gemmi code that builds the backbone of each chain (N, CA, C; Angstrom):
import gemmi

chains = {
    "A": [
        ("MET", (23.780, -92.381, -33.136), (24.156, -92.538, -31.482), (24.641, -91.768, -30.696)),
        ("THR", (23.834, -91.626, -29.486), (24.412, -90.455, -28.326), (25.242, -91.571, -27.843)),
        ("PRO", (26.599, -90.798, -27.186), (27.205, -92.134, -26.394), (27.119, -91.799, -24.537)),
        ("ALA", (26.059, -90.621, -24.805), (26.033, -89.826, -23.575), (24.346, -90.658, -23.206)),
        ("SER", (24.102, -91.351, -23.976), (22.491, -91.736, -23.454), (22.723, -93.073, -22.742)),
        ("PRO", (21.737, -93.063, -21.617), (22.010, -94.330, -20.840), (21.783, -95.761, -22.108)),
        ("LEU", (20.833, -95.773, -22.658), (20.200, -96.829, -23.821), (21.223, -96.888, -24.735)),
        ("CYS", (22.275, -96.230, -25.375), (23.133, -96.634, -25.719), (24.640, -96.553, -25.648)),
        ("TYR", (25.349, -96.974, -26.176), (26.314, -97.546, -26.216), (27.816, -97.248, -27.502)),
        ("SER", (28.532, -96.741, -27.324), (29.461, -96.407, -28.081), (30.726, -97.195, -28.152)),
        ("ALA", (31.370, -97.481, -29.190), (32.169, -98.213, -29.250), (33.207, -98.244, -28.293)),
        ("ASP", (33.687, -97.164, -27.784), (34.691, -96.759, -26.350), (33.833, -97.750, -25.193)),
        ("GLN", (33.059, -97.542, -25.051), (32.189, -97.678, -24.019), (32.141, -99.119, -23.937)),
        ("ILE", (31.858, -99.455, -24.955), (31.722, -101.377, -25.276), (33.483, -102.139, -24.688)),
        ("HIS", (34.060, -101.222, -25.418), (35.735, -101.496, -25.024), (35.549, -101.897, -23.582)),
        ("ARG", (35.443, -100.587, -22.826), (35.507, -100.943, -21.507), (34.840, -101.620, -20.473)),
        ("MET", (33.840, -101.894, -21.089), (32.645, -102.894, -20.859), (32.953, -103.883, -20.511)),
        ("LEU", (33.259, -104.537, -21.796), (33.608, -105.897, -22.251), (34.995, -106.123, -22.031)),
        ("PRO", (35.444, -107.498, -21.630), (37.266, -108.067, -21.429), (37.771, -108.183, -22.863)),
        ("HIS", (37.439, -108.049, -23.846), (37.884, -108.624, -24.986), (39.089, -107.667, -25.093)),
        ("GLY", (39.955, -107.451, -25.496), (40.967, -106.953, -26.723), (41.420, -107.042, -28.035)),
        ("TYR", (41.966, -106.547, -28.660), (42.247, -106.900, -30.290), (42.373, -107.941, -30.248)),
        ("PRO", (42.150, -108.562, -31.569), (41.038, -108.245, -32.296), (39.635, -108.849, -32.145)),
        ("PHE", (39.470, -108.863, -30.732), (38.398, -109.107, -30.609), (37.189, -108.311, -29.934)),
        ("VAL", (37.462, -107.119, -30.426), (36.574, -105.811, -30.026), (35.774, -105.934, -31.235)),
        ("LEU", (34.570, -106.291, -31.068), (33.991, -106.753, -32.922), (32.719, -105.491, -32.770)),
        ("LEU", (32.236, -105.002, -31.658), (30.866, -104.445, -32.064), (31.460, -102.975, -32.149)),
        ("ASP", (30.441, -102.522, -33.028), (30.912, -100.784, -33.037), (29.967, -99.946, -32.280)),
        ("GLY", (29.001, -100.422, -31.997), (27.876, -99.564, -31.153), (26.859, -100.793, -30.612)),
        ("VAL", (25.954, -100.282, -29.473), (24.502, -101.219, -28.838), (23.781, -100.363, -29.013)),
        ("GLU", (22.335, -100.231, -29.197), (21.451, -98.851, -29.107), (20.591, -99.816, -28.842)),
        ("ASP", (19.341, -99.104, -28.427), (18.153, -99.721, -27.984), (18.157, -100.383, -26.681)),
        ("VAL", (18.963, -100.102, -26.017), (19.166, -101.511, -24.891), (17.699, -101.029, -23.692)),
        ("VAL", (17.726, -101.951, -23.840), (15.934, -102.100, -22.325), (16.880, -103.405, -21.595)),
        ("PRO", (17.496, -102.519, -20.186), (18.533, -103.768, -19.795), (18.162, -104.663, -19.220)),
        ("GLY", (18.682, -105.730, -19.469), (18.370, -107.326, -18.827), (17.276, -107.553, -20.242)),
        ("VAL", (16.666, -107.050, -21.274), (15.845, -107.479, -21.396), (16.143, -107.458, -23.247)),
        ("SER", (16.774, -106.469, -23.815), (16.750, -106.415, -25.279), (17.902, -104.975, -25.486)),
        ("GLY", (17.945, -105.362, -26.860), (18.923, -104.523, -27.713), (19.139, -104.644, -28.938)),
        ("THR", (19.861, -103.402, -29.371), (20.401, -104.036, -30.741), (22.330, -103.668, -30.662)),
        ("GLY", (22.638, -104.657, -31.172), (24.197, -104.411, -31.683), (24.619, -104.126, -33.249)),
        ("ILE", (25.381, -102.994, -33.356), (25.903, -102.726, -34.535), (27.414, -103.015, -35.177)),
        ("LYS", (27.664, -103.665, -36.164), (28.785, -104.065, -36.707), (28.635, -103.467, -38.164)),
        ("ASN", (29.614, -102.738, -38.451), (29.880, -102.310, -39.836), (30.979, -103.401, -40.670)),
        ("ILE", (30.585, -103.491, -41.183), (31.505, -104.444, -42.179), (32.809, -103.954, -42.973)),
        ("THR", (33.892, -103.970, -42.984), (34.738, -103.075, -43.384), (35.934, -104.158, -44.070)),
        ("ILE", (36.024, -104.034, -45.263), (37.177, -104.846, -46.263), (38.802, -104.701, -45.604)),
        ("SER", (38.904, -103.663, -44.985), (40.251, -103.660, -43.998), (40.334, -104.597, -43.137)),
        ("ASP", (38.778, -105.044, -42.208), (39.199, -106.619, -41.431), (40.177, -107.185, -41.805)),
        ("PRO", (41.473, -107.241, -40.939), (42.141, -108.510, -40.980), (41.496, -110.065, -41.269)),
        ("VAL", (40.346, -110.430, -41.269), (40.136, -111.647, -40.910), (39.623, -112.026, -42.648)),
        ("PHE", (39.567, -110.961, -43.199), (39.266, -111.129, -44.683), (40.709, -111.837, -45.619)),
        ("ASN", (41.597, -111.442, -44.923), (42.765, -112.449, -45.283), (42.513, -113.470, -45.842)),
        ("GLY", (41.787, -114.209, -45.094), (41.680, -115.846, -45.545), (40.456, -116.263, -44.968)),
        ("HIS", (39.271, -115.367, -45.508), (37.881, -115.541, -45.324), (37.140, -114.699, -46.021)),
        ("PHE", (37.433, -114.942, -47.489), (38.604, -116.072, -48.401), (39.325, -115.248, -49.453)),
        ("PRO", (40.564, -115.424, -49.436), (41.140, -114.732, -50.400), (40.663, -114.551, -51.692)),
        ("GLY", (40.788, -113.211, -52.545), (39.657, -112.797, -53.637), (37.611, -112.896, -52.973)),
        ("ARG", (37.219, -113.194, -52.466), (35.950, -113.489, -52.099), (35.937, -113.037, -50.427)),
        ("ALA", (35.405, -111.640, -49.983), (35.335, -111.819, -49.001), (34.113, -111.901, -48.240)),
        ("ILE", (33.447, -112.783, -47.302), (32.915, -113.235, -46.588), (32.780, -113.264, -45.227)),
        ("TYR", (31.750, -112.342, -44.339), (32.558, -112.217, -43.386), (31.956, -113.430, -42.467)),
        ("PRO", (32.823, -114.170, -41.399), (32.544, -115.253, -40.813), (31.475, -115.825, -40.172)),
        ("GLY", (30.625, -116.549, -40.255), (29.528, -116.994, -39.497), (29.891, -117.033, -37.778)),
        ("VAL", (30.614, -117.495, -37.673), (31.775, -118.158, -36.324), (31.586, -116.806, -35.685)),
        ("LEU", (32.146, -115.691, -35.900), (31.933, -114.326, -35.671), (30.786, -113.839, -35.396)),
        ("LEU", (29.663, -113.988, -36.340), (28.376, -113.354, -36.069), (28.287, -113.862, -34.636)),
        ("ILE", (28.275, -115.537, -34.293), (27.749, -116.131, -33.196), (28.292, -115.057, -31.900)),
        ("GLU", (29.993, -115.144, -32.145), (30.274, -114.150, -31.250), (30.164, -112.860, -30.928)),
        ("ILE", (29.408, -111.725, -31.902), (29.164, -110.798, -31.649), (27.919, -110.894, -31.043)),
        ("SER", (26.906, -111.938, -31.647), (25.800, -112.106, -30.967), (25.500, -112.124, -29.200)),
        ("GLY", (27.053, -112.988, -28.644), (27.096, -112.808, -27.582), (27.559, -111.814, -26.623)),
        ("HIS", (28.593, -110.823, -27.431), (28.807, -109.962, -26.960), (27.770, -108.366, -26.846)),
        ("THR", (26.504, -108.646, -27.849), (25.496, -107.737, -27.572), (24.694, -108.123, -26.607)),
        ("CYS", (24.475, -109.674, -26.219), (23.885, -110.315, -25.094), (24.300, -110.034, -23.861)),
        ("GLY", (25.842, -109.887, -23.900), (26.571, -109.599, -22.658), (26.631, -107.888, -22.401)),
        ("ILE", (26.636, -107.010, -22.893), (25.915, -105.933, -23.107), (24.897, -105.558, -22.464)),
        ("VAL", (24.108, -106.018, -22.976), (22.318, -105.714, -22.728), (22.009, -106.443, -20.955)),
        ("GLN", (22.796, -107.484, -20.636), (22.637, -108.242, -19.359), (23.838, -107.453, -18.342)),
        ("GLN", (24.716, -106.919, -18.676), (25.966, -105.797, -17.784), (25.074, -104.669, -17.663)),
        ("ALA", (24.776, -103.950, -18.548), (23.699, -102.541, -18.624), (22.609, -102.911, -17.161)),
        ("ASP", (22.219, -104.283, -16.985), (21.038, -104.233, -15.867), (22.002, -104.124, -15.148)),
        ("GLU", (23.217, -104.479, -14.813), (23.810, -104.848, -13.425), (24.423, -103.655, -12.833)),
        ("THR", (25.250, -102.520, -13.720), (26.001, -101.437, -13.730), (25.363, -100.824, -12.759)),
        ("PRO", (25.632, -100.350, -11.300), (25.281, -99.527, -10.671), (25.243, -97.921, -11.228)),
        ("GLU", (23.988, -97.042, -10.749), (24.386, -95.995, -10.844), (25.223, -95.093, -10.091)),
        ("GLU", (26.111, -94.069, -11.056), (27.051, -93.346, -10.356), (26.623, -92.513, -9.018)),
        ("GLY", (27.423, -93.049, -8.438), (27.030, -92.261, -6.780), (26.445, -93.190, -5.710)),
        ("SER", (25.945, -94.548, -6.657), (24.942, -95.103, -5.252), (26.085, -95.914, -4.662)),
        ("PRO", (25.762, -96.651, -3.391), (26.240, -97.084, -2.676), (26.924, -98.636, -2.983)),
        ("GLU", (26.046, -99.163, -4.059), (27.173, -100.402, -4.947), (28.271, -99.626, -5.567)),
        ("ALA", (27.848, -98.689, -6.423), (28.931, -98.026, -7.304), (30.561, -97.411, -6.280)),
        ("ALA", (29.847, -97.437, -4.575), (31.307, -96.628, -4.130), (32.028, -98.000, -3.293)),
        ("GLY", (31.588, -98.858, -3.516), (31.347, -100.503, -2.808), (32.736, -100.907, -3.556)),
        ("GLY", (32.745, -100.540, -4.800), (33.622, -101.145, -5.939), (33.395, -102.590, -5.638)),
        ("ALA", (32.195, -103.040, -5.466), (32.062, -104.585, -5.913), (32.480, -105.292, -7.283)),
        ("PRO", (33.484, -106.387, -7.235), (34.017, -106.594, -8.861), (33.121, -106.669, -9.755)),
        ("ARG", (32.948, -106.421, -11.237), (32.419, -106.632, -11.936), (32.188, -107.951, -12.302)),
        ("ARG", (30.745, -107.960, -13.192), (30.407, -109.176, -13.379), (30.743, -109.243, -15.591)),
        ("ILE", (30.622, -109.648, -15.353), (30.844, -110.417, -17.326), (29.875, -111.534, -17.508)),
        ("GLY", (29.121, -111.517, -18.980), (28.852, -112.105, -19.631), (29.696, -113.225, -20.857)),
        ("VAL", (29.507, -114.572, -20.058), (30.975, -115.129, -20.918), (29.482, -116.443, -21.584)),
        ("LEU", (29.882, -116.456, -22.756), (29.081, -117.185, -23.783), (29.528, -118.709, -23.255)),
        ("ALA", (27.742, -119.227, -22.936), (27.773, -120.205, -22.300), (26.996, -121.909, -23.050)),
        ("GLY", (26.740, -121.036, -24.402), (26.033, -121.936, -25.393), (25.256, -121.528, -26.297)),
        ("VAL", (25.046, -122.363, -27.408), (24.029, -121.946, -28.842), (23.940, -123.221, -29.197)),
        ("ARG", (22.549, -122.301, -29.489), (21.312, -123.217, -30.259), (20.615, -123.022, -31.351)),
        ("ARG", (20.562, -123.694, -32.021), (19.987, -123.303, -33.581), (20.414, -122.325, -34.423)),
        ("PHE", (21.592, -121.945, -34.296), (22.233, -121.039, -35.597), (21.711, -121.286, -36.779)),
        ("SER", (20.969, -120.267, -37.505), (21.193, -120.988, -39.426), (21.539, -119.310, -39.781)),
        ("PHE", (22.027, -119.744, -40.865), (22.629, -118.863, -41.540), (22.075, -118.537, -43.278)),
        ("HIS", (21.468, -117.397, -43.191), (20.457, -117.649, -44.553), (21.113, -116.332, -45.518)),
        ("HIS", (21.908, -115.931, -45.417), (22.388, -114.811, -46.437), (24.271, -114.528, -45.983)),
        ("VAL", (24.744, -114.418, -46.903), (26.194, -114.294, -46.714), (26.609, -112.669, -46.391)),
        ("ILE", (27.529, -112.096, -45.677), (27.360, -111.167, -45.216), (28.904, -110.469, -45.675)),
        ("THR", (28.665, -109.604, -46.427), (30.055, -108.901, -47.255), (30.492, -107.507, -46.717)),
        ("PRO", (31.620, -107.123, -47.397), (32.128, -105.952, -46.580), (31.175, -104.343, -47.230)),
        ("GLY", (30.973, -103.382, -46.374), (29.730, -102.864, -46.946), (28.768, -102.928, -46.021)),
        ("ASP", (28.526, -103.927, -45.593), (27.377, -104.030, -45.061), (27.436, -103.845, -43.341)),
        ("VAL", (26.343, -103.089, -42.866), (25.854, -102.825, -41.721), (25.058, -103.759, -40.955)),
        ("VAL", (25.608, -104.615, -40.413), (24.702, -105.677, -39.417), (24.591, -105.422, -38.224)),
        ("ARG", (23.070, -105.504, -38.194), (22.220, -105.165, -36.930), (22.133, -106.468, -36.074)),
        ("PHE", (22.524, -106.384, -34.836), (22.493, -108.159, -34.488), (21.405, -107.349, -32.797)),
        ("ARG", (20.332, -108.071, -33.269), (18.472, -107.939, -32.124), (18.707, -108.937, -31.734)),
        ("VAL", (18.958, -108.217, -30.073), (18.692, -109.226, -29.431), (17.675, -109.406, -28.073)),
        ("ARG", (16.781, -110.252, -27.710), (15.854, -110.419, -27.020), (15.960, -111.811, -25.942)),
        ("ARG", (15.538, -111.079, -24.545), (16.138, -112.244, -23.697), (14.546, -113.415, -23.656)),
        ("ARG", (15.164, -114.617, -23.866), (13.559, -115.566, -23.432), (13.587, -116.107, -22.335)),
        ("ALA", (14.708, -116.739, -21.454), (14.375, -117.370, -20.357), (15.891, -116.893, -19.523)),
        ("VAL", (15.428, -116.878, -18.002), (16.777, -116.682, -16.778), (16.363, -117.556, -16.099)),
        ("LEU", (17.227, -118.387, -15.620), (17.633, -119.171, -14.579), (18.725, -118.925, -13.484)),
        ("ALA", (18.529, -118.417, -12.427), (19.745, -117.932, -11.703), (20.782, -116.855, -12.663)),
        ("GLU", (21.873, -117.359, -12.696), (23.122, -116.854, -13.349), (23.150, -117.043, -14.861)),
        ("MET", (21.816, -117.606, -15.604), (22.002, -118.096, -16.416), (20.935, -117.080, -17.471)),
        ("PHE", (21.335, -117.032, -18.643), (20.450, -116.002, -19.369), (20.425, -116.292, -21.042)),
        ("GLU", (19.209, -116.795, -21.661), (19.173, -117.220, -22.934), (18.477, -115.645, -23.668)),
        ("TYR", (18.876, -115.788, -25.016), (18.734, -114.972, -25.547), (18.249, -115.175, -27.083)),
        ("ALA", (17.106, -115.064, -27.793), (17.071, -115.081, -29.050), (17.651, -113.800, -29.999)),
        ("VAL", (18.025, -114.565, -31.001), (18.896, -113.420, -31.951), (18.471, -113.320, -33.165)),
        ("ARG", (18.358, -112.293, -33.744), (18.428, -112.034, -35.399), (19.397, -111.089, -35.837)),
        ("VAL", (19.705, -111.724, -36.859), (21.171, -111.240, -37.081), (20.479, -110.588, -38.627)),
        ("GLU", (20.528, -109.108, -38.802), (19.568, -108.398, -40.231), (20.588, -107.493, -41.048)),
        ("VAL", (20.973, -107.504, -42.065), (21.277, -106.329, -43.025), (20.186, -105.459, -43.376)),
        ("GLY", (20.002, -104.181, -43.151), (18.585, -103.863, -43.899), (17.430, -104.325, -43.472)),
        ("SER", (16.637, -104.917, -44.659), (15.567, -105.419, -43.772), (15.695, -106.975, -44.168)),
        ("ARG", (16.834, -107.365, -44.057), (16.962, -109.013, -44.822), (17.727, -109.624, -43.864)),
        ("LEU", (17.241, -110.857, -43.251), (17.590, -111.867, -41.774), (18.884, -112.593, -42.497)),
        ("ALA", (20.075, -111.940, -41.993), (21.139, -112.748, -42.484), (21.335, -113.732, -41.727)),
        ("ALA", (20.857, -114.210, -40.750), (21.248, -115.224, -39.783), (19.944, -115.336, -38.057)),
        ("GLU", (20.120, -116.465, -37.708), (18.883, -116.278, -36.414), (19.685, -117.648, -35.701)),
        ("GLY", (18.987, -117.403, -34.495), (19.434, -118.733, -33.065), (19.319, -118.292, -31.984)),
        ("THR", (19.840, -118.864, -31.297), (19.644, -118.543, -29.733), (21.202, -118.632, -28.893)),
        ("VAL", (21.300, -117.619, -28.048), (23.032, -117.424, -27.579), (22.193, -117.342, -25.965)),
        ("ALA", (23.136, -118.446, -25.518), (23.223, -118.708, -23.669), (24.431, -117.818, -22.953)),
        ("ILE", (24.105, -116.973, -22.184), (25.166, -116.348, -21.547), (24.986, -116.553, -19.848)),
        ("ALA", (26.592, -116.911, -19.450), (26.222, -116.975, -17.998), (26.979, -115.781, -17.266)),
        ("MET", (26.475, -114.749, -16.265), (26.996, -113.969, -15.811), (27.953, -114.020, -14.556)),
        ("GLN", (29.101, -113.774, -15.045), (30.194, -113.914, -13.789), (31.203, -113.395, -13.272)),
        ("ALA", (31.628, -112.987, -12.025), (32.759, -112.179, -11.582), (33.849, -112.305, -12.556)),
        ("GLU", (34.493, -111.190, -13.193), (35.283, -111.180, -13.709), (36.538, -111.361, -13.230)),
        ("ALA", (37.584, -112.556, -14.097), (38.541, -113.143, -13.067), (39.600, -112.151, -13.334)),
        ("PRO", (40.745, -111.920, -12.412), (41.769, -111.211, -12.801), (42.959, -111.965, -13.465)),
        ("ILE", (43.288, -111.014, -14.433), (44.032, -111.431, -15.641), (45.466, -111.749, -14.690)),
    ],
    "B": [
        ("MET", (-15.650, -147.338, -10.169), (-15.323, -146.575, -11.321), (-15.483, -145.078, -11.433)),
        ("PRO", (-14.657, -144.508, -12.159), (-14.780, -143.140, -12.098), (-15.564, -142.489, -12.774)),
        ("SER", (-15.925, -141.060, -12.449), (-16.896, -140.579, -12.431), (-16.763, -139.900, -14.013)),
        ("GLN", (-17.194, -139.282, -14.833), (-17.162, -138.086, -16.231), (-16.117, -137.611, -16.039)),
        ("PRO", (-16.388, -136.317, -14.849), (-15.418, -135.151, -14.577), (-13.752, -135.937, -14.493)),
        ("GLN", (-13.782, -136.795, -13.582), (-12.596, -137.465, -13.258), (-11.853, -137.874, -14.439)),
        ("LEU", (-12.949, -138.533, -15.393), (-12.486, -139.115, -16.774), (-11.928, -137.901, -17.810)),
        ("ASP", (-12.642, -137.042, -17.540), (-12.209, -135.499, -18.640), (-11.189, -135.160, -17.696)),
        ("ALA", (-10.979, -134.977, -16.900), (-9.959, -134.134, -16.305), (-8.364, -135.064, -16.583)),
        ("ALA", (-8.800, -136.846, -16.693), (-7.366, -137.910, -17.238), (-7.861, -137.315, -18.437)),
        ("THR", (-8.685, -137.198, -18.919), (-7.841, -137.120, -20.570), (-7.423, -135.292, -21.020)),
        ("ARG", (-7.588, -134.549, -19.956), (-6.845, -132.949, -20.358), (-5.351, -133.412, -19.515)),
        ("ARG", (-5.520, -134.040, -18.796), (-4.287, -134.082, -18.154), (-2.978, -134.780, -19.338)),
        ("PHE", (-3.453, -136.207, -19.674), (-2.991, -137.103, -20.484), (-2.326, -135.741, -21.894)),
        ("GLU", (-3.476, -135.101, -22.743), (-3.178, -134.427, -23.631), (-2.298, -133.419, -23.071)),
        ("LEU", (-2.209, -133.048, -21.580), (-1.068, -132.087, -22.006), (0.220, -132.703, -21.685)),
        ("ASN", (0.103, -133.662, -21.369), (1.782, -134.572, -20.776), (1.970, -134.736, -22.181)),
        ("THR", (1.439, -135.111, -23.183), (1.612, -135.524, -24.436), (2.278, -134.211, -25.407)),
        ("SER", (1.246, -133.066, -24.935), (2.088, -132.104, -25.786), (3.354, -131.417, -25.249)),
        ("LEU", (3.465, -131.402, -24.243), (4.714, -130.854, -23.118), (5.947, -131.859, -23.788)),
        ("ARG", (5.148, -133.145, -23.922), (6.462, -134.210, -24.163), (6.920, -133.543, -25.600)),
        ("SER", (6.013, -133.321, -26.144), (6.643, -133.098, -27.809), (7.236, -132.074, -27.944)),
        ("LEU", (6.392, -130.863, -27.421), (7.540, -129.557, -27.277), (8.788, -130.045, -26.760)),
        ("LEU", (9.181, -130.601, -25.144), (10.532, -131.023, -25.216), (11.303, -131.370, -25.949)),
        ("LEU", (10.784, -132.579, -26.785), (11.533, -133.157, -27.596), (12.179, -132.533, -28.949)),
        ("SER", (11.305, -131.456, -28.937), (11.647, -130.728, -30.565), (12.166, -129.935, -29.953)),
        ("GLY", (11.952, -128.949, -28.998), (12.724, -127.574, -28.443), (14.157, -127.894, -27.776)),
        ("LEU", (13.977, -129.109, -27.879), (15.709, -129.987, -26.915), (16.266, -130.567, -27.943)),
        ("ASP", (16.125, -130.618, -29.168), (16.507, -131.564, -30.163), (16.490, -132.592, -29.986)),
        ("LEU", (15.773, -133.311, -29.369), (16.445, -134.464, -28.873), (15.344, -135.696, -30.009)),
        ("PRO", (16.326, -136.952, -29.910), (16.070, -137.460, -31.315), (14.915, -138.499, -30.681)),
        ("ASP", (14.827, -138.671, -29.631), (14.009, -139.754, -28.967), (12.637, -139.879, -29.671)),
        ("ASP", (12.054, -141.345, -29.849), (10.901, -141.053, -30.480), (9.974, -141.035, -29.191)),
        ("PRO", (8.675, -140.207, -29.163), (8.114, -139.704, -28.289), (7.743, -140.669, -27.392)),
        ("GLU", (6.976, -141.434, -28.178), (6.248, -142.822, -27.000), (7.190, -143.248, -26.191)),
        ("HIS", (8.432, -143.296, -26.425), (9.483, -144.303, -25.466), (9.994, -143.092, -24.653)),
        ("VAL", (9.372, -142.060, -24.059), (9.626, -141.611, -23.070), (8.572, -141.041, -22.297)),
        ("ASP", (8.848, -142.017, -21.046), (7.785, -142.196, -20.206), (7.520, -140.561, -19.296)),
        ("PHE", (5.957, -140.487, -18.928), (5.925, -138.835, -18.092), (6.614, -138.728, -16.871)),
        ("ASP", (6.976, -139.952, -16.318), (7.682, -140.105, -15.005), (9.380, -139.796, -15.168)),
        ("GLU", (9.999, -140.349, -16.450), (11.203, -140.463, -17.030), (11.728, -139.276, -15.947)),
        ("PRO", (12.941, -139.271, -15.299), (13.909, -138.284, -15.388), (14.579, -137.632, -16.158)),
        ("LEU", (14.022, -136.225, -16.098), (14.853, -135.602, -17.134), (16.602, -135.225, -17.527)),
        ("PHE", (17.109, -135.018, -16.050), (18.539, -135.254, -15.999), (18.984, -136.162, -15.329)),
        ("GLY", (20.026, -136.353, -15.177), (20.875, -137.531, -14.661), (20.956, -138.323, -15.813)),
        ("ARG", (20.018, -140.020, -15.330), (20.184, -141.293, -15.901), (18.881, -140.918, -17.030)),
        ("GLY", (18.000, -140.292, -16.836), (17.128, -139.860, -17.889), (17.248, -139.789, -19.434)),
        ("LEU", (17.476, -138.653, -19.236), (17.096, -137.743, -20.819), (18.689, -137.202, -21.028)),
        ("GLU", (18.857, -136.882, -19.698), (20.354, -136.474, -19.552), (20.351, -135.125, -19.975)),
        ("LEU", (19.767, -134.281, -19.364), (19.527, -132.896, -19.921), (20.575, -132.033, -18.904)),
        ("ASP", (20.665, -130.769, -19.473), (22.042, -130.094, -18.568), (21.590, -128.633, -18.491)),
        ("SER", (22.168, -127.834, -17.798), (21.666, -126.405, -17.511), (21.304, -125.690, -18.431)),
        ("LEU", (22.031, -125.825, -19.538), (21.339, -125.371, -21.093), (20.250, -125.242, -21.463)),
        ("ASP", (19.857, -127.011, -21.154), (18.741, -127.518, -21.349), (17.213, -126.472, -20.382)),
        ("THR", (18.008, -126.545, -19.479), (17.026, -126.392, -18.548), (16.965, -124.733, -18.687)),
        ("LEU", (17.139, -123.992, -19.364), (17.079, -122.759, -19.941), (15.867, -122.921, -20.601)),
        ("GLU", (15.862, -123.629, -21.712), (15.229, -123.836, -23.101), (13.784, -124.468, -22.067)),
        ("ILE", (13.940, -125.103, -21.213), (12.244, -125.872, -21.067), (11.629, -124.557, -19.805)),
        ("VAL", (12.798, -123.326, -19.420), (11.969, -122.161, -18.861), (11.222, -121.535, -20.114)),
        ("SER", (11.839, -121.688, -21.152), (11.444, -120.588, -22.479), (10.351, -121.162, -22.777)),
        ("ILE", (9.769, -122.859, -22.867), (8.563, -123.058, -23.389), (7.906, -122.833, -22.160)),
        ("LEU", (8.226, -123.234, -20.891), (6.995, -122.928, -19.962), (6.692, -121.805, -20.090)),
        ("GLU", (7.046, -120.348, -20.544), (6.602, -118.986, -20.418), (5.926, -118.750, -21.868)),
        ("GLU", (6.514, -118.961, -22.980), (5.956, -118.853, -24.409), (4.935, -119.823, -24.905)),
        ("GLU", (4.854, -121.258, -24.008), (3.674, -121.894, -24.314), (2.656, -122.091, -23.575)),
        ("PHE", (2.626, -121.858, -21.855), (1.974, -121.650, -20.988), (1.416, -121.034, -20.099)),
        ("GLY", (2.457, -119.764, -20.251), (2.834, -119.102, -19.755), (2.679, -118.625, -18.397)),
        ("VAL", (3.787, -119.953, -18.155), (3.938, -119.785, -16.712), (5.387, -119.743, -16.344)),
        ("LEU", (6.019, -118.308, -15.338), (6.755, -117.950, -14.950), (7.791, -119.079, -14.224)),
        ("VAL", (9.235, -119.100, -14.249), (9.592, -120.175, -13.390), (10.984, -119.346, -12.545)),
        ("SER", (10.875, -119.269, -10.815), (11.677, -119.263, -10.321), (12.711, -119.321, -9.999)),
        ("ASP", (14.155, -119.100, -9.562), (15.095, -119.990, -9.343), (14.838, -120.718, -8.233)),
        ("GLU", (13.952, -120.678, -7.381), (13.626, -121.702, -6.335), (12.579, -123.009, -6.830)),
        ("ASP", (12.154, -122.642, -7.799), (11.389, -123.521, -8.331), (12.217, -125.094, -9.060)),
        ("ARG", (13.631, -125.331, -8.910), (14.510, -125.994, -9.436), (14.018, -127.681, -9.533)),
        ("THR", (13.193, -128.075, -8.599), (12.550, -129.789, -8.295), (11.345, -129.500, -9.482)),
        ("ILE", (10.743, -128.599, -10.172), (9.692, -128.737, -11.034), (10.218, -129.499, -12.522)),
        ("PHE", (11.468, -129.568, -12.305), (12.445, -130.022, -13.476), (12.519, -131.628, -13.508)),
        ("GLY", (11.859, -132.455, -12.775), (11.675, -133.539, -12.147), (11.661, -134.401, -13.368)),
        ("SER", (10.622, -134.392, -14.196), (9.952, -135.129, -15.175), (8.660, -134.292, -15.799)),
        ("ILE", (8.424, -134.882, -16.815), (6.857, -134.350, -17.485), (6.377, -134.173, -16.915)),
        ("ASN", (6.025, -135.111, -15.855), (4.801, -135.001, -14.854), (5.022, -133.726, -13.758)),
        ("LYS", (5.769, -133.447, -13.395), (6.027, -132.441, -12.183), (6.039, -131.032, -13.264)),
        ("LEU", (6.288, -131.149, -14.353), (6.310, -130.070, -14.895), (4.706, -129.688, -15.190)),
        ("ALA", (4.014, -130.792, -15.678), (2.672, -130.307, -16.245), (2.240, -129.853, -14.730)),
        ("ASP", (2.406, -130.732, -13.354), (1.553, -130.576, -12.248), (1.661, -128.925, -12.313)),
        ("VAL", (2.822, -128.162, -12.704), (2.987, -126.852, -12.577), (1.903, -125.729, -13.516)),
        ("ILE", (2.410, -126.555, -14.272), (1.071, -125.795, -15.579), (-0.521, -125.764, -15.032)),
        ("GLU", (-0.713, -127.221, -14.568), (-1.895, -127.318, -14.396), (-2.347, -126.237, -13.484)),
        ("ALA", (-1.756, -126.451, -12.270), (-1.758, -125.303, -11.091), (-1.712, -124.116, -11.073)),
        ("GLU", (-1.061, -123.708, -12.812), (-0.876, -121.835, -12.595), (-2.458, -121.749, -13.829)),
        ("GLN", (-2.600, -123.001, -14.185), (-4.208, -122.444, -15.015), (-5.221, -122.644, -14.344)),
        ("GLN", (-4.957, -123.358, -12.816), (-6.444, -123.537, -12.521), (-6.998, -121.873, -11.583)),
    ],
}
model = gemmi.Model(1)
for chain_id, residues in chains.items():
    chain = gemmi.Chain(chain_id)
    for i, (resn, *xyz) in enumerate(residues, 1):
        res = gemmi.Residue()
        res.name, res.seqid = resn, gemmi.SeqId(i, " ")
        for name, pos in zip(("N", "CA", "C"), xyz):
            atom = gemmi.Atom()
            atom.name, atom.element = name, gemmi.Element(name[0])
            atom.pos, atom.b_iso = gemmi.Position(*pos), 0.0
            res.add_atom(atom)
        chain.add_residue(res)
    model.add_chain(chain)
structure = gemmi.Structure()
structure.add_model(model)
structure.setup_entities()
């Protein structure tokens, strides 16, 4: 992955783009981004992740609910990439508040294989529908050539509220 | 008495409505028996009680199954199965 590439985002770049903080900075990278259309999120599963303290003691299985969360993050990055003004453009100079994607809906998510430490998980997202500020993405969660989970995620783009 | 072309058009429209109703009920995970959903029944509000997320699913179905693209200005088409079918027919002509 080349952080400088406009179609790939490093973990540091993702951290700056998403509003989440520890322990919800979950993506290690996003690649193959076609802004507003598709992209692939990458998550390296490691036994040092504190979630494995409880899920489950003595049998580490990455939680399905976090797979959905990471799917939403990947969709948010792909959609945000479509809105980020180019450096030096009037929009960038205007300092308009940035917009972020918030999880609006989850439909028909199914889980086919457990994900465990050592897995490199890819979240392949592709936009299915758009209406106003709502965007629906089809998601395939893969480990190698194996389909681990799939479903659809809807996000709503909105101005980031000051904390 | 209706002419044969009129009867053919009515048959095609009934088949379109029936197909669309099946796609919506399965795509939106609605438990209704298809026969109980009238083609003019409101999709939102007191009809099938759909919400904005369901609208996105309908947009997907229209594009993937019928090649119809919906813009932000077309909100009135979500009124009923018949209104959706009107848009599909217009697109196919």
